[in-house]
PAZA-557654 format. One line per 5 residues: number of its first residue (from 1); for each residue x, y, z of N, C-alpha, C. Coordinates in nm, 2 decimals. Layout:
N
NUM) X/Y/Z/X/Y/Z/X/Y/Z  ...
END
This chain:
341
1) 4.00/2.20/-4.28/3.98/2.11/-4.12/3.86/2.00/-4.18  3.96/1.87/-4.16/3.85/1.78/-4.15/3.74/1.77/-4.07  3.66/1.68/-4.19/3.52/1.68/-4.10/3.48/1.59/-3.96  3.58/1.57/-3.89/3.59/1.51/-3.78/3.61/1.59/-3.70  3.71/1.67/-3.71/3.78/1.78/-3.63/3.71/1.90/-3.63
6) 3.61/1.94/-3.75/3.50/2.04/-3.75/3.37/2.02/-3.69  3.34/1.91/-3.63/3.25/1.88/-3.59/3.27/1.86/-3.43  3.42/1.81/-3.39/3.47/1.86/-3.25/3.47/2.01/-3.26  3.56/2.09/-3.34/3.53/2.24/-3.29/3.39/2.31/-3.28  3.31/2.23/-3.38/3.19/2.28/-3.35/3.12/2.29/-3.19
11) 3.10/2.16/-3.14/3.04/2.08/-3.07/3.09/2.17/-2.94  3.23/2.19/-2.92/3.31/2.27/-2.81/3.28/2.41/-2.82  3.26/2.48/-2.88/3.24/2.59/-2.89/3.10/2.59/-2.86  2.98/2.54/-2.92/2.85/2.55/-2.91/2.84/2.54/-2.75  2.88/2.43/-2.68/2.87/2.43/-2.58/2.91/2.53/-2.48
16) 3.04/2.60/-2.51/3.08/2.69/-2.46/3.04/2.82/-2.45  2.95/2.82/-2.55/2.87/2.98/-2.59/2.71/2.92/-2.46  2.69/2.79/-2.53/2.52/2.77/-2.46/2.59/2.81/-2.26  2.66/2.73/-2.24/2.71/2.78/-2.05/2.74/2.96/-2.06  2.84/2.98/-2.14/2.87/3.09/-2.14/2.75/3.17/-2.14
21) 2.69/3.21/-2.20/2.53/3.26/-2.20/2.46/3.24/-2.10  2.42/3.12/-2.03/2.38/3.09/-1.94/2.43/3.16/-1.79  2.57/3.10/-1.80/2.54/3.22/-1.67/2.60/3.37/-1.65  2.60/3.47/-1.80/2.57/3.57/-1.83/2.44/3.61/-1.76  2.33/3.53/-1.82/2.22/3.56/-1.78/2.16/3.61/-1.59
26) 2.26/3.54/-1.54/2.22/3.55/-1.39/2.34/3.61/-1.37  2.45/3.67/-1.43/2.54/3.80/-1.41/2.49/3.91/-1.43  2.43/3.94/-1.56/2.36/4.09/-1.58/2.25/4.10/-1.55  2.17/3.96/-1.48/2.03/4.01/-1.41/2.09/4.09/-1.29  2.17/4.02/-1.20/2.19/4.03/-1.09/2.25/4.21/-1.03
31) 2.31/4.25/-1.14/2.39/4.39/-1.22/2.26/4.47/-1.28  2.18/4.45/-1.24/2.03/4.49/-1.34/2.11/4.58/-1.43  2.17/4.47/-1.57/2.20/4.50/-1.69/2.11/4.46/-1.78  2.01/4.54/-1.78/1.86/4.51/-1.82/1.83/4.58/-1.96  1.74/4.52/-2.05/1.68/4.60/-2.12/1.55/4.67/-2.13
36) 1.51/4.77/-2.07/1.35/4.80/-2.01/1.25/4.83/-2.15  1.17/4.75/-2.16/1.12/4.78/-2.29/1.01/4.96/-2.25  1.03/5.01/-2.40/0.96/5.12/-2.46/0.82/5.11/-2.56  0.80/5.18/-2.60/0.67/5.23/-2.69/0.75/5.17/-2.84  0.85/5.15/-2.82/0.92/5.12/-2.94/0.99/4.95/-2.95
41) 0.98/4.91/-2.89/1.03/4.77/-2.82/0.91/4.65/-2.86  0.97/4.58/-2.89/0.91/4.44/-2.96/0.92/4.32/-2.83  0.96/4.40/-2.76/0.90/4.29/-2.59/0.84/4.41/-2.50  0.78/4.30/-2.44/0.69/4.39/-2.29/0.74/4.36/-2.16  0.86/4.30/-2.14/0.92/4.26/-2.00/1.08/4.32/-1.98
46) 1.11/4.32/-1.89/1.30/4.35/-1.88/1.34/4.21/-1.91  1.45/4.24/-2.00/1.55/4.10/-1.98/1.67/4.20/-2.00  1.78/4.08/-1.95/1.89/4.11/-1.96/2.00/4.16/-2.08  2.05/4.24/-2.11/2.12/4.25/-2.25/2.27/4.22/-2.24  2.34/4.20/-2.33/2.47/4.17/-2.28/2.54/4.04/-2.37
51) 2.44/3.97/-2.38/2.46/3.76/-2.39/2.59/3.77/-2.51  2.55/3.86/-2.57/2.67/3.89/-2.70/2.85/3.83/-2.64  2.87/3.91/-2.52/2.98/3.91/-2.48/3.02/3.74/-2.53  2.98/3.64/-2.47/2.99/3.50/-2.47/3.01/3.47/-2.63  2.93/3.55/-2.70/2.92/3.50/-2.83/3.08/3.53/-2.89
56) 3.15/3.69/-2.91/3.19/3.73/-2.93/3.34/3.62/-2.90  3.35/3.64/-2.75/3.47/3.57/-2.69/3.47/3.44/-2.70  3.37/3.35/-2.74/3.40/3.22/-2.79/3.44/3.23/-2.88  3.36/3.27/-2.98/3.42/3.28/-3.12/3.57/3.31/-3.16  3.59/3.43/-3.13/3.69/3.48/-3.18/3.85/3.37/-3.10
61) 3.77/3.35/-2.96/3.89/3.22/-2.88/3.87/3.10/-2.95  3.82/3.07/-3.03/3.83/2.94/-3.13/3.86/2.98/-3.23  3.82/3.08/-3.30/3.92/3.09/-3.47/4.10/3.11/-3.42  4.09/3.16/-3.33/4.24/3.24/-3.33/4.30/3.09/-3.23  4.21/3.05/-3.14/4.30/2.93/-3.07/4.33/2.82/-3.21
66) 4.26/2.77/-3.24/4.27/2.68/-3.34/4.37/2.71/-3.48  4.33/2.83/-3.46/4.43/2.85/-3.60/4.62/2.86/-3.56  4.62/2.88/-3.43/4.75/2.88/-3.38/4.81/2.77/-3.35  4.69/2.69/-3.33/4.76/2.55/-3.26/4.79/2.48/-3.40  4.70/2.48/-3.50/4.69/2.40/-3.65/4.83/2.49/-3.71
71) 4.89/2.58/-3.65/5.00/2.66/-3.75/4.95/2.72/-3.90  4.80/2.82/-3.89/4.73/2.84/-3.97/4.73/3.01/-3.98  4.74/3.06/-3.86/4.71/3.18/-3.81/4.79/3.28/-3.91  4.75/3.34/-3.95/4.82/3.50/-4.08/4.81/3.60/-4.02  4.88/3.72/-4.07/4.86/3.84/-4.02/4.69/3.89/-4.03
76) 4.66/3.88/-4.15/4.47/3.90/-4.18/4.40/3.87/-4.09  4.42/3.75/-4.04/4.30/3.72/-3.97/4.32/3.76/-3.80  4.47/3.77/-3.73/4.46/3.87/-3.65/4.44/4.02/-3.66  4.44/4.07/-3.79/4.39/4.23/-3.76/4.30/4.24/-3.77  4.19/4.13/-3.87/4.03/4.09/-3.86/4.04/4.09/-3.73
81) 4.04/3.98/-3.67/4.03/3.92/-3.48/4.05/4.06/-3.41  4.15/4.15/-3.40/4.17/4.21/-3.34/4.08/4.35/-3.38  4.05/4.34/-3.47/3.94/4.49/-3.46/3.77/4.42/-3.45  3.76/4.30/-3.47/3.61/4.28/-3.42/3.65/4.28/-3.26  3.72/4.27/-3.19/3.73/4.26/-3.06/3.71/4.39/-3.03
86) 3.80/4.48/-3.08/3.77/4.66/-3.05/3.65/4.66/-3.06  3.57/4.64/-3.18/3.45/4.69/-3.18/3.36/4.65/-3.08  3.39/4.53/-3.02/3.32/4.42/-2.94/3.33/4.52/-2.80  3.41/4.56/-2.77/3.48/4.65/-2.62/3.42/4.82/-2.66  3.40/4.89/-2.78/3.36/4.99/-2.78/3.20/4.98/-2.74
91) 3.11/4.85/-2.83/3.00/4.88/-2.80/2.96/4.80/-2.69  3.03/4.74/-2.57/3.04/4.74/-2.47/2.99/4.83/-2.42  3.05/4.92/-2.41/3.10/5.05/-2.32/2.94/5.13/-2.36  2.90/5.15/-2.52/2.82/5.19/-2.56/2.66/5.14/-2.50  2.68/5.01/-2.47/2.56/4.93/-2.42/2.53/4.98/-2.24
96) 2.64/5.01/-2.26/2.63/5.06/-2.07/2.63/5.16/-2.07  2.70/5.27/-2.17/2.68/5.42/-2.14/2.62/5.53/-2.21  2.53/5.44/-2.35/2.52/5.52/-2.49/2.62/5.60/-2.53  2.71/5.60/-2.58/2.81/5.65/-2.66/2.73/5.77/-2.75  2.80/5.88/-2.80/2.75/5.95/-2.88/2.74/5.90/-3.05
101) 2.65/5.87/-3.12/2.70/5.83/-3.24/2.80/5.85/-3.31  2.83/5.98/-3.34/2.97/6.05/-3.41/3.06/5.98/-3.35  3.07/5.92/-3.26/3.23/5.86/-3.20/3.20/5.76/-3.26  3.05/5.66/-3.23/3.11/5.51/-3.28/3.08/5.50/-3.42  3.03/5.60/-3.46/3.09/5.58/-3.68/3.24/5.61/-3.71
106) 3.29/5.71/-3.61/3.44/5.72/-3.65/3.50/5.65/-3.62  3.48/5.54/-3.49/3.57/5.41/-3.50/3.54/5.31/-3.54  3.41/5.32/-3.52/3.37/5.18/-3.70/3.43/5.23/-3.81  3.43/5.33/-3.89/3.49/5.38/-4.00/3.65/5.31/-4.05  3.72/5.37/-3.92/3.86/5.37/-3.82/3.87/5.17/-3.84
111) 3.78/5.12/-3.79/3.79/4.99/-3.80/3.77/4.92/-3.96  3.69/4.98/-4.04/3.67/4.96/-4.20/3.77/4.96/-4.26  3.81/5.09/-4.27/3.96/5.09/-4.35/4.09/5.02/-4.29  4.07/4.94/-4.16/4.19/4.88/-4.08/4.18/4.73/-4.19  4.04/4.68/-4.16/4.03/4.61/-4.24/4.04/4.62/-4.40
116) 4.01/4.67/-4.45/4.05/4.70/-4.58/4.18/4.68/-4.66  4.25/4.78/-4.57/4.38/4.78/-4.54/4.46/4.64/-4.60  4.37/4.51/-4.48/4.46/4.42/-4.50/4.37/4.31/-4.60  4.24/4.39/-4.68/4.21/4.26/-4.74/4.18/4.28/-4.86  4.19/4.44/-4.93/4.19/4.44/-5.08/4.27/4.33/-5.14
121) 4.23/4.28/-5.23/4.34/4.22/-5.32/4.40/4.30/-5.38  4.54/4.22/-5.49/4.59/4.34/-5.54/4.50/4.36/-5.70  4.43/4.28/-5.71/4.37/4.31/-5.86/4.22/4.38/-5.78  4.21/4.43/-5.67/4.10/4.52/-5.63/3.98/4.34/-5.62  3.89/4.48/-5.57/3.74/4.37/-5.56/3.65/4.33/-5.64
126) 3.68/4.40/-5.77/3.61/4.39/-5.88/3.69/4.30/-6.01  3.83/4.28/-5.98/3.91/4.19/-6.08/3.96/4.32/-6.18  3.98/4.51/-6.16/4.01/4.55/-6.24/3.88/4.63/-6.32  3.76/4.59/-6.30/3.63/4.63/-6.36/3.61/4.78/-6.33  3.68/4.78/-6.22/3.64/4.96/-6.12/3.79/5.00/-6.10
131) 3.81/5.11/-6.09/3.97/5.16/-6.08/3.98/5.13/-5.94  4.08/5.12/-5.89/4.10/5.10/-5.69/4.04/5.24/-5.66  4.09/5.36/-5.67/4.01/5.45/-5.66/3.88/5.48/-5.61  3.78/5.41/-5.72/3.66/5.44/-5.71/3.61/5.31/-5.63  3.65/5.20/-5.64/3.60/5.10/-5.55/3.65/5.07/-5.41
136) 3.77/5.09/-5.36/3.81/5.14/-5.23/3.68/5.14/-5.15  3.63/5.32/-5.19/3.55/5.37/-5.09/3.37/5.31/-5.10  3.38/5.26/-5.27/3.25/5.19/-5.22/3.24/5.06/-5.14  3.33/4.97/-5.13/3.40/4.86/-5.09/3.36/4.94/-4.93  3.40/5.07/-4.87/3.45/5.07/-4.73/3.31/5.14/-4.67
141) 3.22/5.23/-4.77/3.13/5.25/-4.73/3.00/5.13/-4.72  3.04/5.06/-4.80/2.91/4.93/-4.79/2.93/4.85/-4.67  3.12/4.81/-4.61/3.09/4.75/-4.54/3.07/4.83/-4.40  3.07/4.93/-4.39/3.06/5.06/-4.25/2.85/5.01/-4.30  2.85/5.02/-4.37/2.66/5.01/-4.36/2.63/4.87/-4.32
146) 2.68/4.78/-4.37/2.64/4.65/-4.32/2.68/4.63/-4.18  2.77/4.68/-4.15/2.82/4.70/-3.99/2.68/4.77/-3.93  2.66/4.84/-4.00/2.53/4.94/-3.86/2.38/4.88/-3.90  2.35/4.81/-3.99/2.24/4.74/-4.04/2.19/4.63/-3.97  2.30/4.56/-3.98/2.33/4.46/-3.87/2.29/4.49/-3.76
151) 2.32/4.52/-3.71/2.25/4.62/-3.57/2.13/4.65/-3.55  2.07/4.73/-3.66/1.96/4.79/-3.68/1.87/4.67/-3.68  1.89/4.55/-3.75/1.81/4.46/-3.73/1.78/4.35/-3.63  1.87/4.43/-3.56/1.83/4.29/-3.39/1.71/4.36/-3.30  1.61/4.32/-3.38/1.51/4.36/-3.29/1.39/4.27/-3.25
156) 1.41/4.14/-3.26/1.28/4.04/-3.23/1.40/3.94/-3.21  1.35/3.85/-3.05/1.39/3.74/-3.05/1.44/3.65/-3.18  1.56/3.59/-3.17/1.65/3.52/-3.27/1.66/3.52/-3.37  1.62/3.69/-3.40/1.66/3.73/-3.56/1.83/3.71/-3.57  1.90/3.75/-3.52/2.03/3.77/-3.57/2.08/3.62/-3.55
161) 2.07/3.51/-3.43/2.08/3.38/-3.50/2.06/3.34/-3.59  1.95/3.37/-3.65/1.88/3.30/-3.79/2.00/3.33/-3.91  1.99/3.47/-3.90/2.09/3.55/-4.00/2.21/3.49/-4.04  2.24/3.52/-3.87/2.39/3.47/-3.88/2.43/3.33/-3.92  2.35/3.28/-3.88/2.37/3.13/-3.89/2.36/3.12/-4.02
166) 2.27/3.19/-4.10/2.21/3.13/-4.22/2.36/3.21/-4.36  2.41/3.31/-4.29/2.46/3.37/-4.39/2.63/3.29/-4.36  2.62/3.25/-4.25/2.76/3.19/-4.18/2.77/3.03/-4.27  2.67/2.95/-4.23/2.64/2.86/-4.34/2.63/2.86/-4.48  2.62/2.96/-4.55/2.61/2.98/-4.69/2.77/2.99/-4.71
171) 2.82/3.04/-4.62/2.98/3.09/-4.64/3.07/2.96/-4.65  3.03/2.86/-4.54/3.13/2.76/-4.51/3.06/2.64/-4.69  2.97/2.68/-4.70/2.87/2.57/-4.81/2.99/2.62/-4.92  3.02/2.77/-4.94/3.07/2.81/-5.04/3.20/2.74/-5.08  3.24/2.73/-4.96/3.40/2.74/-4.92/3.39/2.55/-4.98
176) 3.34/2.47/-4.94/3.30/2.33/-5.00/3.33/2.31/-5.17  3.26/2.45/-5.18/3.23/2.42/-5.33/3.35/2.46/-5.42  3.45/2.56/-5.35/3.55/2.64/-5.37/3.53/2.76/-5.45  3.38/2.79/-5.37/3.32/2.92/-5.46/3.36/3.07/-5.38  3.48/3.02/-5.27/3.50/3.13/-5.19/3.61/3.09/-5.12
181) 3.71/3.19/-5.04/3.84/3.15/-5.00/3.80/3.03/-4.89  3.93/2.95/-4.87/3.91/2.85/-4.79/3.96/2.87/-4.59  4.04/3.02/-4.62/4.05/3.06/-4.56/3.93/3.13/-4.44  3.86/3.14/-4.47/3.69/3.17/-4.39/3.66/3.06/-4.33  3.66/2.94/-4.40/3.62/2.79/-4.30/3.63/2.83/-4.17
186) 3.74/2.83/-4.12/3.76/2.86/-3.97/3.68/2.93/-3.95  3.69/3.05/-3.96/3.61/3.18/-3.87/3.44/3.19/-3.89  3.42/3.13/-4.02/3.27/3.12/-4.06/3.23/3.01/-3.94  3.29/2.90/-3.89/3.24/2.77/-3.86/3.22/2.83/-3.70  3.33/2.89/-3.69/3.33/2.96/-3.50/3.21/3.05/-3.48
191) 3.19/3.12/-3.57/3.08/3.22/-3.59/2.96/3.15/-3.54  2.94/3.01/-3.64/2.79/2.95/-3.65/2.79/2.91/-3.51  2.92/2.82/-3.49/2.89/2.73/-3.33/2.86/2.84/-3.22  2.93/2.95/-3.22/2.92/3.08/-3.13/2.80/3.07/-3.09  2.72/3.17/-3.21/2.58/3.19/-3.23/2.48/3.08/-3.21
196) 2.49/2.98/-3.23/2.40/2.87/-3.25/2.40/2.87/-3.04  2.50/2.86/-3.01/2.48/2.81/-2.86/2.42/2.95/-2.78  2.44/3.06/-2.79/2.34/3.17/-2.78/2.18/3.18/-2.85  2.16/3.13/-2.97/2.06/3.08/-2.98/1.93/3.05/-2.91  1.98/2.95/-2.83/1.90/2.84/-2.76/1.86/2.92/-2.60
201) 1.92/3.00/-2.61/1.88/3.11/-2.47/1.80/3.27/-2.56  1.80/3.26/-2.71/1.74/3.41/-2.72/1.64/3.33/-2.80  1.60/3.23/-2.86/1.49/3.17/-2.90/1.36/3.23/-2.82  1.27/3.27/-2.91/1.14/3.29/-2.84/1.05/3.14/-2.73  1.01/3.23/-2.61/1.07/3.37/-2.56/1.21/3.37/-2.47
206) 1.24/3.50/-2.53/1.43/3.46/-2.54/1.42/3.51/-2.35  1.53/3.46/-2.32/1.58/3.47/-2.16/1.71/3.60/-2.17  1.74/3.64/-2.27/1.85/3.74/-2.25/1.88/3.79/-2.44  1.92/3.93/-2.43/1.96/3.98/-2.54/2.07/3.98/-2.62  2.13/4.00/-2.73/2.27/3.99/-2.79/2.35/4.09/-2.72
211) 2.25/4.26/-2.76/2.34/4.34/-2.74/2.42/4.40/-2.85  2.43/4.53/-2.85/2.55/4.57/-2.96/2.69/4.53/-2.94  2.72/4.47/-2.81/2.86/4.41/-2.78/2.86/4.28/-2.87  2.74/4.23/-2.95/2.79/4.14/-3.04/2.77/4.16/-3.22  2.62/4.26/-3.21/2.57/4.30/-3.31/2.68/4.36/-3.43
216) 2.69/4.45/-3.31/2.82/4.53/-3.46/2.93/4.41/-3.46  3.03/4.38/-3.38/3.15/4.29/-3.46/3.10/4.19/-3.57  2.95/4.13/-3.49/2.94/4.02/-3.58/2.89/4.10/-3.74  2.83/4.21/-3.75/2.82/4.28/-3.88/2.92/4.33/-3.98  3.03/4.33/-3.86/3.20/4.36/-3.92/3.27/4.25/-4.00
221) 3.27/4.15/-3.89/3.33/4.03/-3.95/3.26/3.98/-4.05  3.08/3.98/-4.04/3.01/3.89/-4.16/3.03/3.98/-4.34  3.09/4.12/-4.29/3.11/4.19/-4.38/3.22/4.21/-4.47  3.34/4.15/-4.37/3.46/4.15/-4.44/3.44/3.96/-4.47  3.37/3.88/-4.46/3.36/3.75/-4.51/3.31/3.73/-4.66
226) 3.18/3.85/-4.64/3.09/3.87/-4.79/3.22/3.95/-4.86  3.33/4.05/-4.85/3.39/4.13/-4.95/3.51/4.00/-4.97  3.54/3.92/-4.90/3.61/3.82/-4.97/3.57/3.73/-5.03  3.40/3.70/-5.03/3.35/3.58/-5.11/3.31/3.66/-5.26  3.30/3.83/-5.23/3.30/3.92/-5.37/3.40/3.92/-5.45
231) 3.54/3.93/-5.41/3.67/3.90/-5.48/3.72/3.73/-5.53  3.68/3.67/-5.47/3.70/3.54/-5.46/3.67/3.49/-5.65  3.59/3.51/-5.73/3.56/3.51/-5.84/3.59/3.57/-5.96  3.67/3.56/-6.09/3.71/3.64/-6.18/3.58/3.69/-6.24  3.46/3.65/-6.23/3.35/3.70/-6.27/3.23/3.77/-6.21
236) 3.12/3.78/-6.23/3.02/3.81/-6.13/2.97/3.68/-6.02  3.00/3.63/-6.05/2.96/3.49/-5.93/2.94/3.53/-5.80  3.07/3.54/-5.75/3.11/3.58/-5.65/3.05/3.74/-5.61  3.08/3.82/-5.62/2.95/3.92/-5.60/2.80/3.90/-5.60  2.75/3.83/-5.66/2.62/3.82/-5.64/2.63/3.68/-5.56
241) 2.71/3.57/-5.49/2.68/3.52/-5.39/2.68/3.63/-5.24  2.75/3.74/-5.26/2.78/3.81/-5.11/2.64/3.91/-5.11  2.58/3.96/-5.23/2.47/4.01/-5.22/2.35/3.96/-5.23  2.35/3.79/-5.24/2.25/3.71/-5.23/2.22/3.63/-5.05  2.35/3.65/-5.00/2.36/3.60/-4.86/2.26/3.65/-4.76
246) 2.32/3.81/-4.76/2.23/3.90/-4.66/2.16/3.96/-4.70  2.08/3.89/-4.81/1.96/3.92/-4.89/1.83/4.03/-4.82  1.76/3.98/-4.73/1.69/4.01/-4.67/1.73/4.15/-4.57  1.82/4.10/-4.51/1.87/4.24/-4.39/1.94/4.37/-4.49  1.99/4.33/-4.62/2.04/4.42/-4.69/1.91/4.49/-4.74
251) 1.79/4.43/-4.79/1.68/4.47/-4.85/1.60/4.56/-4.73  1.53/4.46/-4.66/1.47/4.52/-4.52/1.53/4.68/-4.46  1.68/4.66/-4.41/1.75/4.80/-4.37/1.78/4.90/-4.46  1.80/4.87/-4.54/1.87/5.00/-4.66/1.69/5.06/-4.69  1.58/4.97/-4.75/1.47/5.02/-4.80/1.39/5.10/-4.66
256) 1.42/5.07/-4.54/1.35/5.12/-4.45/1.40/5.27/-4.38  1.52/5.25/-4.39/1.65/5.37/-4.40/1.60/5.45/-4.48  1.60/5.41/-4.63/1.59/5.53/-4.72/1.40/5.56/-4.70  1.35/5.52/-4.67/1.18/5.59/-4.64/1.20/5.65/-4.51  1.26/5.63/-4.44/1.28/5.74/-4.30/1.32/5.88/-4.38
261) 1.46/5.84/-4.45/1.51/5.99/-4.49/1.43/6.04/-4.58  1.35/6.04/-4.66/1.30/6.08/-4.73/1.15/6.14/-4.66  1.11/6.10/-4.54/1.01/6.13/-4.41/1.11/6.23/-4.33  1.26/6.24/-4.35/1.30/6.39/-4.31/1.30/6.29/-4.13  1.29/6.16/-4.09/1.30/6.13/-3.95/1.41/6.14/-3.88
266) 1.45/6.11/-3.75/1.56/6.09/-3.72/1.58/5.96/-3.72  1.71/5.89/-3.82/1.75/5.77/-3.86/1.80/5.71/-3.70  1.89/5.81/-3.64/1.93/5.71/-3.53/1.84/5.69/-3.41  1.68/5.72/-3.43/1.61/5.70/-3.36/1.58/5.56/-3.34  1.52/5.49/-3.20/1.44/5.36/-3.22/1.32/5.39/-3.32
271) 1.29/5.28/-3.40/1.15/5.28/-3.42/1.12/5.11/-3.46  0.98/5.13/-3.48/0.94/4.98/-3.55/0.87/4.96/-3.68  0.93/5.01/-3.78/0.91/5.03/-3.93/0.98/4.91/-4.02  1.09/4.87/-3.98/1.14/4.72/-4.04/0.99/4.64/-4.07  1.04/4.56/-4.16/0.91/4.47/-4.21/0.93/4.33/-4.13
276) 1.02/4.32/-4.10/0.99/4.21/-3.98/0.95/4.24/-3.86  0.91/4.39/-3.82/0.86/4.46/-3.70/0.68/4.46/-3.71  0.69/4.52/-3.83/0.52/4.48/-3.91/0.47/4.38/-3.89  0.56/4.25/-3.95/0.51/4.13/-3.90/0.46/4.08/-3.76  0.55/4.13/-3.63/0.52/4.10/-3.51/0.41/4.15/-3.49
281) 0.37/4.28/-3.54/0.27/4.36/-3.51/0.13/4.34/-3.56  0.09/4.24/-3.67/-0.01/4.21/-3.78/0.00/4.08/-3.74  0.06/3.98/-3.65/0.02/3.83/-3.62/0.08/3.76/-3.64  0.22/3.80/-3.66/0.36/3.71/-3.67/0.41/3.68/-3.52  0.45/3.55/-3.48/0.51/3.54/-3.39/0.68/3.61/-3.37
286) 0.75/3.61/-3.29/0.88/3.65/-3.33/0.98/3.48/-3.42  0.92/3.39/-3.35/0.98/3.26/-3.37/0.89/3.23/-3.54  0.79/3.31/-3.52/0.73/3.24/-3.68/0.80/3.35/-3.79  0.78/3.47/-3.78/0.90/3.56/-3.86/1.02/3.50/-3.89  1.07/3.48/-3.76/1.25/3.43/-3.78/1.25/3.30/-3.90
291) 1.14/3.24/-3.85/1.13/3.09/-3.93/1.09/3.10/-4.11  1.03/3.18/-4.11/1.02/3.27/-4.25/1.16/3.33/-4.29  1.21/3.38/-4.23/1.34/3.42/-4.28/1.43/3.33/-4.27  1.44/3.24/-4.20/1.51/3.12/-4.25/1.49/3.07/-4.37  1.36/3.04/-4.41/1.28/2.97/-4.50/1.37/3.04/-4.63
296) 1.34/3.15/-4.60/1.38/3.29/-4.72/1.55/3.29/-4.75  1.64/3.25/-4.70/1.79/3.20/-4.65/1.79/3.13/-4.75  1.73/3.01/-4.68/1.75/2.87/-4.76/1.78/2.91/-4.94  1.68/2.98/-5.02/1.66/2.99/-5.14/1.79/3.05/-5.14  1.84/3.16/-5.06/1.89/3.27/-5.12/2.04/3.19/-5.11
301) 2.07/3.06/-5.00/2.21/3.01/-4.98/2.21/2.92/-5.17  2.10/2.84/-5.20/2.09/2.77/-5.28/2.13/2.86/-5.43  2.02/2.97/-5.42/2.03/3.01/-5.58/2.25/3.09/-5.54  2.27/3.13/-5.44/2.41/3.19/-5.43/2.54/3.05/-5.52  2.49/2.94/-5.43/2.58/2.80/-5.43/2.53/2.76/-5.59
306) 2.41/2.76/-5.65/2.41/2.69/-5.79/2.35/2.75/-5.93  2.33/2.90/-5.90/2.27/2.96/-6.03/2.37/3.09/-6.02  2.42/3.15/-5.90/2.48/3.24/-5.89/2.64/3.27/-5.99  2.65/3.14/-6.00/2.81/3.10/-6.09/2.82/3.13/-6.23  2.72/3.11/-6.28/2.63/3.07/-6.41/2.59/3.17/-6.48
311) 2.47/3.21/-6.41/2.35/3.26/-6.46/2.34/3.40/-6.34  2.45/3.49/-6.29/2.47/3.60/-6.17/2.34/3.65/-6.14  2.31/3.70/-6.29/2.18/3.81/-6.28/2.04/3.78/-6.29  2.03/3.64/-6.38/1.93/3.59/-6.28/1.91/3.57/-6.16  2.01/3.55/-6.11/2.02/3.41/-5.94/2.01/3.59/-5.87
316) 2.01/3.71/-5.92/2.01/3.82/-5.82/1.86/3.87/-5.83  1.83/3.85/-5.94/1.70/3.88/-5.95/1.57/3.80/-5.90  1.60/3.67/-5.92/1.49/3.58/-5.82/1.49/3.56/-5.70  1.66/3.60/-5.64/1.64/3.63/-5.49/1.63/3.72/-5.46  1.62/3.83/-5.51/1.55/3.96/-5.47/1.40/3.98/-5.45
321) 1.38/3.89/-5.54/1.17/3.91/-5.62/1.13/3.83/-5.47  1.23/3.72/-5.41/1.15/3.64/-5.32/1.17/3.68/-5.17  1.27/3.80/-5.16/1.31/3.88/-5.06/1.21/4.00/-5.05  1.15/4.05/-5.18/1.07/4.12/-5.17/0.92/4.05/-5.15  0.87/3.92/-5.22/0.76/3.89/-5.14/0.80/3.88/-4.97
326) 0.86/3.81/-4.97/0.84/3.82/-4.81/0.82/3.93/-4.73  0.89/4.03/-4.76/0.87/4.17/-4.71/0.70/4.23/-4.71  0.67/4.16/-4.84/0.50/4.20/-4.90/0.40/4.15/-4.78  0.47/4.03/-4.74/0.35/3.92/-4.69/0.38/3.96/-4.54  0.51/4.02/-4.50/0.55/4.07/-4.36/0.46/4.21/-4.33
331) 0.44/4.28/-4.47/0.38/4.39/-4.45/0.21/4.36/-4.44  0.20/4.28/-4.50/0.03/4.23/-4.47/-0.03/4.16/-4.37  0.08/4.14/-4.33/0.06/4.04/-4.17/-0.08/3.87/-4.17  -0.08/3.84/-4.09/-0.13/3.76/-4.05/-0.30/3.78/-4.09  -0.40/3.71/-4.12/-0.55/3.70/-4.09/-0.55/3.68/-3.98
336) -0.67/3.68/-3.90/-0.67/3.60/-3.78/-0.68/3.43/-3.79  -0.72/3.38/-3.89/-0.75/3.25/-3.92/-0.62/3.15/-3.91  -0.53/3.28/-4.00/-0.38/3.22/-4.03/-0.25/3.24/-3.89  -0.32/3.34/-3.77/-0.24/3.35/-3.71/-0.29/3.24/-3.60  -0.41/3.20/-3.61/-0.48/3.12/-3.49/-0.41/2.96/-3.54
341) -0.40/2.91/-3.66/-0.30/2.81/-3.72/-0.15/2.78/-3.66
END
């Protein structure tokens, strides 16, 4: 896509998501589709949920529509887009009726299996480093976990938008330098444009929440892009980039899950133990925590772009050291003086 076309494409989808989300605020409020706060919530007033309907609709329509018009629409894109839409539909029903966790997990696993069927390259995701019978279940489990962790991490105003823009922007930058498949440019750009329009209404103080209807399919779509990125390089650079771009979400969600498992807690029950949740309990505003994550993500993107291709291990170590440092800061919280500033 040429630069001018990309700008026009972004602007159209941004405005569509911006207007669509605003209309949803009124519609969902009238229909009383609201998220009522409880003792585990990070907000204190009821707000409509389901703003992700606009995000998914605009993102998929823009991606598939432009690909069809430009003659670049392929079977893989149709399958991934279809599975993303299927997860959005299931998650919308879950937003309304609270479906059983087992049913959701089974459908998600089936969608991941379908995604792997059209995604796995001939040489596998590791270029022959691991046998295909071993790397496929590893990739599938990782993808399924990413779908769910992306949903788990959606707990404060703006965080899903910031993380989606960061990862999508990182993938677009990798496309520009030839670090991943050029086929990812269109879906990544559509995703960033749509979530940016939504973020206007979701930034603190938010007017609407995204809901599972978008957090689940976004996790699925980003998981696919990260696997494509991992397989795009002959060496370890691709895998390093794929692990760096979502580094904060991966670390926070996985560490918190492991801690809760060790404590024999119900991992499907809502909680306030993530590092970003601790931050908002200890002096950080929602916007402040999100801006800190955005700053960290900028570092992770730079490492993925300029260090990972030649020095994958140092890039990975430096990236996750930065992630751990931010998590420690979140756990410590702000002093009264820092909070006042």
